[in-house]
C-alpha atoms as one frame of an Amber mdcrd trajectory, in Angstrom:
protein
  -0.048  -0.030  -0.122   1.772   3.533  -0.956   1.528   6.301   1.425  -1.388
   8.656   0.790  -0.663  11.796  -0.868  -1.236  15.178   0.397  -1.737  18.444
  -0.906  -1.096  21.638   0.966  -3.384  24.175   0.059  -1.415  27.206   1.341
   1.368  29.200  -0.643   2.971  29.954   2.612   6.570  28.864   3.102   6.273
  28.692   6.612   3.790  26.148   6.733   5.810  24.102   4.071   8.878  24.735
   6.505   6.882  23.295   9.450   5.581  20.428   7.791   8.753  19.376   6.706
   9.624  18.831  10.318   6.801  16.260  10.234   8.715  14.570   7.888   5.821
  15.358   5.595   6.601  16.708   1.880   3.420  17.948   0.097   2.629  15.945
  -2.996   1.616  19.442  -4.583   0.880  22.965  -3.027  -2.337  24.249  -4.299
  -2.909  27.671  -2.720  -7.318  28.344  -2.250  -8.022  31.274  -3.709 -11.068
  32.663  -1.261 -12.988  35.483  -0.001 -11.805  35.951   3.434 -13.803  38.828
   4.975 -15.040  37.766   8.386 -19.195  37.313   8.075 -20.403  40.358  10.174
 -20.564  39.134  14.202 -18.260  36.303  13.470 -16.083  35.258  16.542 -12.684
  34.740  15.648 -12.596  30.971  16.265 -15.721  30.522  14.010 -13.682  32.673
  11.807 -10.514  30.744  11.807 -12.198  26.433  11.216 -14.566  28.534   8.709
 -11.400  29.758   6.611  -9.459  26.417   7.032 -12.721  24.194   5.623 -13.296
  26.481   3.028  -9.854  26.728   1.901  -9.739  22.702   2.194 -13.490  22.863
   0.240 -11.658  24.919  -2.198  -8.756  22.479  -3.562 -10.437  19.658  -6.453
  -8.040  17.219  -5.282  -7.978  13.407  -5.730  -5.695  12.830  -2.277  -5.862
  14.580   1.161  -5.951  18.297   1.627  -4.394  20.307   4.131  -5.598  23.658
   4.724  -4.961  26.115   7.688  -5.794  29.777   8.509  -4.462  31.609  11.869
  -6.464  34.880  13.037  -5.135  36.835  15.420  -7.653  38.458  18.308  -7.814
  41.104  20.150 -10.790  40.578  22.624 -13.500  40.092  19.920 -11.739  41.860
  17.444 -10.496  39.851  14.459  -7.233  41.912  12.989  -6.223  42.008   9.397
  -3.786  40.929   7.829  -1.560  44.054   6.605  -0.580  44.632   3.390   0.052
  48.182   4.283   2.522  49.970   6.448  -0.467  52.137   8.016  -2.682  48.711
   9.120   0.634  47.560  10.508   1.160  49.990  12.072  -2.343  50.478  14.069
  -2.509  47.069  14.420   1.232  46.974  16.878  -0.160  49.819  18.414  -3.238
  48.315  19.466  -1.028  45.126  20.423   1.087  47.090  22.379   1.462  46.133
  26.174  -1.335  43.661  26.048  -2.472  39.951  25.673  -3.895  38.844  22.532
  -5.311  35.377  21.537  -4.040  33.980  18.332  -6.160  30.916  16.541  -4.435
  28.477  14.275  -7.549  26.042  12.544  -6.265  23.491  10.166  -8.686  21.293
   8.417  -8.087  18.095   6.561 -10.377  16.929   3.792 -10.133  13.497   3.005
 -10.268  11.691  -0.647 -14.282  10.936  -0.345 -15.480  14.579   0.895 -15.397
  13.749   4.250 -13.297  16.550   6.480 -11.830  16.487   9.931  -9.994  19.677
  11.857  -8.863  20.978  14.622  -8.082  24.630  16.135  -5.278  26.034  18.567
  -5.400  28.364  20.508  -2.444  30.813  22.076  -2.072  33.511  23.929   0.856
  36.309  22.916   1.868  39.632  24.962   3.769  41.912  23.676   5.810  44.348
  25.479   5.029  48.016  25.560   6.384  49.309  22.170   7.918  52.273  21.620
   7.543  54.432  19.126  11.017  54.020  18.002  10.456  50.131  18.212   7.531
  49.983  15.866   9.329  52.103  13.525  12.179  50.051  13.130   9.778  46.775
  12.724   7.907  48.598  10.194  10.887  49.339   8.235  11.883  45.336   8.552
   9.304  44.446   6.130   8.278  41.503   7.895   4.934  42.719   8.666   3.926
  42.598   5.457   0.846  39.697   4.571   1.168  38.981   8.138  -2.531  38.554
  10.292  -2.093  40.911  13.140   0.423  43.225  11.445   3.678  40.958  12.782
   5.592  37.711  12.245   6.804  35.789  15.165   9.388  33.811  13.419  11.403
  37.138  12.897  12.364  40.094  14.890   8.609  40.548  16.216   9.879  37.779
  18.729  12.135  39.882  20.266   8.858  42.435  20.989   7.499  39.075  22.897
   6.862  39.111  26.433   5.114  35.926  26.827   3.830  33.106  24.769   1.226
  30.197  26.679   1.011  28.147  24.064   2.435  27.045  20.295   4.442  29.141
  18.871   4.233  26.958  15.523   0.551  27.755  15.456   1.511  31.290  16.326
   3.631  30.957  12.600   0.663  29.240  11.204   0.821  25.641  11.298   0.211
  24.115  15.088   2.428  20.914  14.680   0.784  19.070  17.805  -2.583  18.984
  15.955  -1.152  18.420  12.424   0.485  15.446  13.430  -2.785  14.128  15.296
  -4.711  14.879  12.197  -2.112  13.120   9.603  -1.534  10.263  12.108  -5.548
   9.430  12.111  -5.972   9.474   8.520  -2.419   7.033   8.000   0.348   9.550
   7.436   3.112   7.925   8.730   4.753  10.491  11.367   7.677   9.510  13.506
């Protein structure tokens, strides 16, 4: 019996690198193109699950499809992916000196169309950021396209006082939950 084929529904090089830590190399990378607008009144948790599921469903493939979504939430507010400096700055100013949640949902679509999913929730606390620290981080460009305007795997890690939960979940693919999903589907993971 051959090993199951896995399609990764993400263009994120970070997700692919994290997946390789489990000894899994996707047979194909097929980013899902979906509308990522939160529904009115949608909770960050529900939004993360919905996005992961919709991304998995958007990829038409015969094999297993793994999709994920990472949401940064301040209270009940879903922070955007920063596509410009102004948005990144607003996110960092909001997160400065406070705790926030990072919800990382993953969904695994089986070849028969059924789906399993998991969610990891991690609490992150930034130090109180000075204007100079925010300016320096903005100048790094690491924030571009990142939920909440920061990438923990880069320079922002030096601005974080505390993390309670999964570092890999904050990066974008919670490895504990991903491992459990893939093992239950028959993938060989050490």
